[in-house]
C-alpha positions in Angstrom: 60.2 100.6 211.3 64.3 100.9 211.0 64.3 96.9 212.1 61.5 96.4 209.1 63.6 97.9 206.7 66.4 96.4 207.9 64.8 93.0 207.3 63.6 93.8 203.9 66.9 94.6 203.2 67.8 91.2 204.1 65.2 89.4 202.4 66.0 91.2 199.3 69.2 90.4 199.4 69.0 86.8 200.3 66.6 87.0 197.1 69.1 87.9 195.1 71.8 85.8 196.0 69.3 82.6 195.6 68.7 84.3 192.0 72.4 84.9 191.8 73.0 81.2 192.5 70.3 79.6 190.0 72.0 81.7 187.6 75.5 80.9 188.0 77.4 79.1 185.3 77.9 76.3 187.7 74.2 75.5 188.1 73.3 73.9 185.3 76.6 71.3 186.0 75.2 71.0 190.1 71.8 69.9 188.4 73.6 68.0 185.8 75.3 65.8 188.6 71.6 65.6 190.8 70.0 64.2 187.7 72.8 61.9 187.3 72.5 60.3 190.7 68.7 59.1 190.1 69.7 57.7 186.6 72.3 56.2 188.4 70.1 54.4 190.5 67.2 53.2 188.0 70.0 51.9 185.4 71.8 50.3 188.6 68.7 48.3 189.6 68.2 46.4 186.3 71.8 45.1 185.9 71.8 44.2 189.2 68.2 42.6 188.8 70.0 40.8 185.7 72.5 38.7 187.5 70.3 37.5 190.3 67.7 35.7 188.2 69.5 32.4 188.5 69.5 33.0 192.3 65.8 34.3 192.3 65.3 31.6 190.6 66.7 29.0 192.2 65.4 30.5 195.3 61.7 30.1 194.6 61.8 27.2 192.7 60.3 29.1 189.3 61.7 28.3 185.3 62.3 31.3 183.0 58.6 32.1 182.0 57.6 33.5 185.4 61.2 35.1 186.8 61.4 37.4 183.3 58.2 39.2 184.5 60.7 40.7 187.2 62.5 42.3 184.6 59.2 42.7 182.7 57.2 43.9 185.1 59.6 46.9 185.9 59.9 48.0 182.6 56.2 48.2 181.9 55.0 49.9 184.4 58.4 52.4 183.8 57.0 52.6 179.9 53.1 52.7 181.4 54.1 56.1 183.8 56.6 57.3 181.3 53.8 59.6 179.2 52.6 60.7 182.5 55.2 62.6 183.6 54.9 65.4 181.8 51.6 66.4 183.0 53.3 66.1 186.7 56.0 67.5 186.2 54.0 70.9 184.2 51.2 70.5 187.0 53.5 69.9 190.2 56.8 71.4 188.8 59.9 69.4 188.2 61.8 69.5 191.3 58.7 68.0 193.2 58.4 65.2 190.8 61.9 65.0 190.5 61.9 64.1 194.3 58.6 62.1 194.6 59.5 59.4 192.0 63.2 59.3 193.2 61.3 58.7 196.8 58.8 56.2 195.1 61.7 54.0 193.8 63.8 54.5 196.9 60.0 52.9 198.8 60.0 50.4 196.2 64.1 49.3 196.4 63.0 48.6 200.2 60.3 46.8 199.5 61.7 44.5 197.1 64.0 43.7 199.3 61.2 41.9 201.8 59.7 40.2 198.9 58.7 36.6 200.8 57.8 35.1 197.3 58.0 35.6 193.5 54.5 37.3 193.4 55.5 39.6 196.0 59.0 40.8 194.2 57.1 41.7 191.1 54.6 43.4 192.3 57.3 45.5 194.6 59.1 45.9 191.3 56.0 47.4 190.1 56.6 50.3 192.3 60.3 50.6 191.6 59.2 50.9 188.3 56.2 53.9 188.9 59.3 55.7 190.0 61.8 55.2 187.3 58.9 55.9 184.7 58.7 59.6 186.4 62.0 59.6 187.4 64.0 59.4 184.0 62.3 61.8 181.2 61.6 64.3 184.2 65.3 64.3 184.6 66.1 64.2 181.0 64.0 67.0 180.6 65.2 69.3 183.7 68.7 68.6 182.2 67.6 69.7 178.5 66.0 72.6 179.5 69.0 74.4 181.8 71.6 73.5 179.2 71.4 75.9 175.9 70.5 74.2 172.6 74.2 73.6 171.4 75.6 72.2 174.4 73.0 69.6 175.1 75.1 67.2 173.2 78.1 67.4 175.1 75.5 67.8 178.4 73.6 64.5 177.4 76.9 63.1 177.2 77.8 63.3 180.7 74.3 62.2 181.4 75.0 58.7 180.1 78.2 58.0 182.6 75.5 57.3 185.2 73.9 54.8 183.0 77.0 53.8 181.7 78.5 53.3 185.1 75.4 51.6 186.2 76.0 48.8 184.0 79.6 48.2 184.8 79.4 48.6 188.6 75.4 46.7 188.9 76.1 43.1 188.0 79.6 43.5 190.2 77.9 44.7 192.6 75.4 42.8 192.5 77.3 39.5 192.0 79.5 40.0 194.9 76.3 40.9 197.2 74.2 37.7 196.1 77.3 35.3 196.5 78.1 36.6 199.7 75.2 37.8 201.6 71.8 37.5 199.6 69.9 38.8 196.6 67.6 40.9 198.7 70.7 42.8 199.2 71.0 43.9 195.6 67.6 46.2 196.2 69.1 47.2 199.5 72.4 49.6 198.0 69.9 51.7 196.1 68.2 52.5 199.4 71.4 54.9 200.7 71.8 55.9 196.9 68.5 57.0 196.9 68.1 59.1 200.6 71.7 61.2 198.9 69.9 62.0 195.5 66.3 63.0 197.5 68.4 65.4 199.3 70.5 66.9 196.5 67.2 67.5 195.1 66.0 69.3 197.7 69.0 71.1 198.2 70.1 72.5 194.8 67.6 72.3 192.4 65.2 75.6 191.4 61.1 74.9 191.4 60.1 75.4 187.3 56.4 75.4 186.6 55.2 76.0 182.8 52.4 78.5 182.5 49.6 77.0 181.6 48.5 73.4 182.9 46.6 71.2 181.0 43.9 68.7 182.4 45.0 65.0 182.8 43.9 62.4 180.7 42.6 59.9 182.1 40.5 57.7 179.6 44.1 57.9 178.1 45.9 56.3 180.8 43.9 53.2 181.7 43.2 52.8 177.6 47.0 52.6 177.1 47.8 50.7 180.4 45.2 48.0 178.9 46.2 47.9 175.7 50.2 47.0 177.3 49.2 44.9 179.7 47.2 43.2 178.2 49.6 42.4 175.2 52.3 41.4 177.3 50.2 38.8 179.6 49.6 37.3 176.1 53.5 37.7 174.7 55.0 36.3 177.7 52.7 33.2 178.5 51.6 31.7 175.3 54.2 28.3 175.5 54.3 29.4 179.6 54.2 25.5 181.7 50.8 26.2 182.8 49.3 27.0 179.6 48.5 23.9 178.0 46.4 25.0 174.8 49.4 27.5 173.3 48.6 30.3 171.6 45.6 29.3 170.7 44.7 28.8 174.3 41.3 30.7 175.2 43.3 33.3 177.6 46.0 34.3 175.2 43.2 35.5 172.5 40.8 36.8 175.2 44.2 38.8 175.9 45.5 39.6 172.3 41.5 40.5 172.2 41.4 42.6 174.8 44.5 44.4 174.0 43.5 45.6 170.6 40.0 46.8 172.3 42.6 49.0 174.4 44.5 50.0 171.6 41.6 51.2 169.4 40.3 52.9 172.4 43.4 54.3 173.2 43.7 56.2 169.5 40.5 56.7 169.4 40.6 59.4 172.6 44.2 60.5 172.0 43.3 61.7 168.5 40.6 63.6 169.7 41.3 64.8 173.2 42.0 68.5 173.4 45.1 67.8 176.1 46.3 64.0 175.2 48.1 62.0 177.7 50.7 61.1 174.4 51.1 64.5 172.5 51.2 62.5 168.8 51.5 65.5 167.1 55.5 65.1 168.1 56.0 63.0 165.7 55.0 65.3 162.7 58.3 66.5 163.6 60.3 63.7 161.3 63.4 63.6 162.9 61.6 63.1 166.4 60.3 60.3 164.9 62.5 58.8 162.9 64.6 58.7 166.4 61.4 57.0 168.5 61.3 54.0 165.4 65.0 53.4 166.4 64.7 53.7 169.8 61.6 51.4 169.5 63.3 48.4 167.8 66.7 49.1 169.5 64.6 48.7 172.7 63.2 44.6 171.2 66.8 43.8 170.4 69.1 45.5 173.1 66.9 44.9 176.5 65.2 41.5 175.1 68.7 40.2 175.5 70.0 41.9 178.1 68.7 38.5 180.4 70.1 36.3 178.4 73.7 36.2 179.1 73.7 36.2 182.9 71.6 33.3 183.0 73.5 31.8 180.1 77.1 32.6 182.3 75.1 31.3 185.9 73.0 28.0 184.3 74.9 27.7 181.2 78.9 27.5 182.3 78.1 27.4 186.2 79.8 30.6 186.6 78.9 32.0 189.8 76.9 35.8 189.8 80.0 37.6 191.0 81.9 35.9 188.8 79.2 36.4 185.4 78.7 39.7 187.1 82.4 41.1 186.8 82.7 40.6 182.9 80.2 43.7 182.2 82.7 46.0 184.0 84.3 46.9 181.2 80.9 47.5 179.4 80.1 51.0 181.3 83.4 51.9 180.9 84.0 51.7 178.0 80.1 53.8 177.1 81.2 56.2 179.5 84.3 57.2 178.0 82.7 57.4 174.4 79.4 59.2 175.3 81.2 62.2 175.4 83.1 61.9 172.6 79.6 60.9 170.7 77.6 64.1 172.3 80.6 66.7 171.4 81.1 65.0 167.6 76.9 65.2 167.5 77.0 69.0 168.4 80.2 69.3 165.2 78.8 66.9 162.7 76.1 64.9 161.1 74.8 62.9 164.3 73.5 60.1 161.9 77.1 59.3 161.8 77.8 58.1 165.3 74.4 56.7 165.7 74.9 54.3 162.5 78.1 53.3 164.1 76.7 52.3 167.4 74.3 50.3 166.1 76.4 48.6 164.3 79.1 48.0 167.0 76.1 46.7 168.9 74.4 44.5 166.4 78.1 43.0 166.1 78.0 42.1 169.7 75.0 40.4 169.6 75.8 38.1 166.8 79.1 37.4 168.4 77.1 36.0 171.2 75.2 33.6 168.5 78.0 31.2 168.4 78.2 30.7 172.6 78.5 26.8 173.5 79.3 24.9 176.9 83.1 25.2 175.5 83.2 29.2 174.9 86.2 30.9 176.5 86.0 33.8 178.7 88.1 36.0 176.4 85.3 35.0 173.3 82.7 36.4 175.3 84.4 39.8 176.5 84.7 40.4 172.4 80.7 40.8 172.7 80.9 42.7 175.8 83.7 44.8 174.3 81.5 46.1 171.2 78.4 46.1 172.8 80.5 48.7 175.6 81.4 51.1 171.9 78.4 50.8 170.9 75.9 51.9 173.0 78.4 55.1 173.5 77.6 56.1 170.2 74.1 55.8 169.9 71.8 57.7 172.8 73.7 60.7 172.8 73.8 61.9 168.9 69.6 60.1 169.0 69.4 62.4 171.7 70.4 65.5 170.4 69.2 65.1 166.6 65.7 63.6 168.3 65.0 66.6 170.8 66.5 69.5 168.5 63.7 70.5 167.2 61.1 70.2 170.1 60.4 73.9 171.3 61.3 74.5 175.2 57.6 74.1 177.1 56.9 70.7 174.7 60.1 69.3 176.4 59.1 67.2 179.0 56.3 65.8 177.0 58.8 64.8 173.9 61.0 63.5 176.4 58.3 61.3 178.2 57.1 60.1 174.6 61.0 59.4 173.7 61.9 57.7 176.4 58.3 55.8 176.4 58.4 54.2 173.1 62.5 52.7 174.0 60.8 50.8 177.7 58.2 49.9 175.3 60.1 48.3 172.8 62.1 47.1 175.8 59.3 45.3 177.2 58.0 43.7 174.4 61.8 42.1 173.7 61.7 40.7 177.0 58.7 39.2 176.6 59.7 37.7 173.1 62.9 36.7 173.7 61.9 34.8 177.0 58.8 33.1 175.3 61.1 32.1 172.4 64.3 30.7 174.6 61.2 28.4 176.3 60.1 27.6 172.9 63.6 27.0 171.1 64.6 25.2 174.7 62.0 22.7 173.9 62.7 22.4 170.0 66.3 21.2 170.2 65.4 19.5 173.4 63.0 17.3 171.4 65.5 17.2 168.0 68.5 15.8 170.5 66.1 13.6 172.3 65.4 12.2 168.8 69.5 12.5 167.9 70.4 9.9 170.5 69.4 5.6 169.7 69.4 4.6 173.3 70.5 0.5 171.2 74.1 2.5 169.6 77.4 1.6 170.3 78.2 4.9 170.7 74.9 5.7 173.6 76.3 2.7 174.8 79.9 3.6 175.4 78.7 6.9 176.7 76.5 5.5 179.3 79.0 3.1 180.7 81.1 5.6 181.2 78.7 8.0 182.7 78.1 5.0 185.0 81.2 4.1 185.9 82.3 7.7 186.5 79.2 7.5 189.4 79.9 5.0 190.9 83.5 6.0 191.5 82.5 9.8 192.6 78.6 8.4 194.6 79.3 5.4 195.0 76.0 2.4 194.9 75.1 -0.2 193.1 75.3 -0.9 190.0 72.3 -0.8 188.8 72.2 2.7 190.9 75.0 4.0 188.7 73.7 3.3 185.3 70.1 5.3 186.7 73.0 8.5 187.5 74.4 7.8 184.3 70.9 8.2 182.6 70.0 11.4 184.4 73.7 13.4 183.8 72.9 12.5 179.7 69.4 13.7 179.6 70.9 16.8 181.9 73.2 17.3 179.5 71.3 17.4 176.5 69.4 19.9 178.2 72.0 22.0 179.0 72.7 21.8 175.6 69.4 22.3 174.6 69.3 26.3 176.8 72.7 27.3 175.2 72.0 26.7 171.8 68.4 28.7 172.4 70.5 31.4 173.6 72.3 31.7 170.7 68.9 31.4 168.8 67.8 34.3 170.9 70.5 36.6 170.1 70.8 36.2 166.8 67.4 37.5 166.4 68.2 40.2 168.2 71.1 41.1 165.9 68.8 40.5 163.1 66.3 42.9 165.3 68.9 45.6 166.3 70.7 45.9 162.8 67.1 46.9 161.6 67.7 50.1 163.0 70.2 51.4 160.1 67.0 51.8 158.2 65.0 54.8 160.0 68.6 56.3 161.1 69.3 56.5 157.4 66.4 58.7 156.7 66.9 61.3 158.8 67.3 64.9 158.2 70.4 66.9 158.6 71.4 70.1 157.6 74.5 72.6 157.5 74.0 75.9 157.4 76.8 79.1 157.7 76.5 82.4 159.6 78.7 84.3 160.7 82.2 82.8 159.5 81.5 79.5 161.2 79.7 76.3 160.6 76.5 75.7 162.1 74.9 72.8 162.4 71.3 72.4 161.9 69.0 69.9 162.4 65.4 70.2 161.1 
C-alpha cells in the first residue's frame, strides 16, 4: 500500500513537472523553433528546385511547358491540402498532424531523389506538396496559439526567418549540389533535416485538440480539387508544344468547362453545408478578406516570376547552377534582418505602412528585372535581388498580424489555412500563367527578330561570313560546313535574344501584378485606442 502511494506521488510529480514544462515561459519559444524547422524545409525545397529546372530540362530533354509542372504540381497540391489542415488538426490533434505532415514531406523528398523521369518527379512532388500543405498552416496556427496577441508580430517575424534562411541557402546549396553531384541530391538534403524536425516535434510539443470536431467536407474537397486542377492544366497547356489547337483546342475548352462546373459546385456546397471545407464566413472580417486579396495578387506576381531568374541566368547568361544560386544568398539575410523589425513595428504602429513599403520594394525589384539583357552585369542583377529581400522582409509579418488579429483562437486553424491557400493558389496561377507567357512571348520575339533579318543585306552577309570564319578556325571543316555552322550560330543567338526578351516581358507583367497589392492594403482598417495611460493599437 505504501508502495502504491509512493508511485501515485511520483506520477503526480511527473504530471506536475510536465505541466510546469509546458507552462514555462521558454516553452513557446521552443515550439517556435520547432515549427521553424518545418518552415525551413518547405521553403528550402521550393528555392532549391528553382535553380535545378535548367538541369532537369537538359537531363530529361523537356521544355519550359513541361518543367514548370515540377513547380506547379507542388504549389497546386500545397494549395489543395491547405484547407484540410484545419479539420485534420482539430480532429487528430495539432502535434500529430504536424509530425505526420513533416514525415510525409520527408518521404516525398526521398522519392523525388529517386525519380527516373519527369513524370515520376512530378508525381513525387505531389507527395511533397501534400506534406507541406498540411505543415505550413498548422505550424502557423501553433505559433499563433502559443503566443499572446501583443507578441504575435514578433513571433511571426522570427518564424519568417526560417523562410528567409531557406531563400538564401536554398539556391546556393542547390547550385553547389547540382554542379558537384546530381540534381537528385537537392532532394536528399531534406531527409536528415526532416528527421531532426520529426524528433523535435515528438519531444517538444504538447498535444492540443479543439473541444468540438466537425464532419469532413468531402464534396467541397473533391469539387475544389477538380476546379483548381482543371483550371491550372488549361492555363499551363494552352500553348504547349503538343497542343496544336492552342487556346481553342477541344482539350483546353473542356478543361475550362470542367473547372467552371467544379467551381460552381464548390461554391454551392460551401455556402450550404454546415461544416464547410473553407469557412467563407471568415471573409466577413474585412481585414482578413483584404489581406487574402493581397496575398493572392502577391502570389501571382512573386511566385510566378521566381522560376524565371534562374532560367535566365543559366540558359541566357551561361551561369552554372552554383553561380546562379549564390546570387540569391543576400535575399534571405535581408529578409531575416527586416522581418523582426517589421514585426515589432507592426505591433506599435499602423501595420499598413510596412506592408505597403514591402509591396513597393518588391514591385520595384521585378520592374528592374524588366531591363535584363544578354549583357547584364552581375551588379545590376544584384540590385533587384537586394530590393526583393528588403521587400519580402517588410510584407509578411505586418500583413499576417493585421489579418489574423481579429480571428478567435478556436478558429485560428481554419483562418491560417485559408490565409495560406489563397497565396499558394495565386502562386500556382502565377507559375502557370508566367510559363505560358514565356512560351508565347518567346515565339513572338523569335518571329519578329526572324523577319528583321534580311539574308541579302550586306550587314547579314558580313555577320554570316564572320561566324563562318570563326567556326572554321575553332572547329575546322570545309567552307560549306562552316557556313552551315554559321547559320546555326545565327539562329541560336536569335532564339537566345528572343528568350531574354520574353523573360523581360514576364518580369514587367509580374511587376504590374504586384503593385496592384497596394489597392487592397489601402482599404485595411486600423484604429488606435488609448487605455491605462498607454497607446494600444487595435485592428478591426
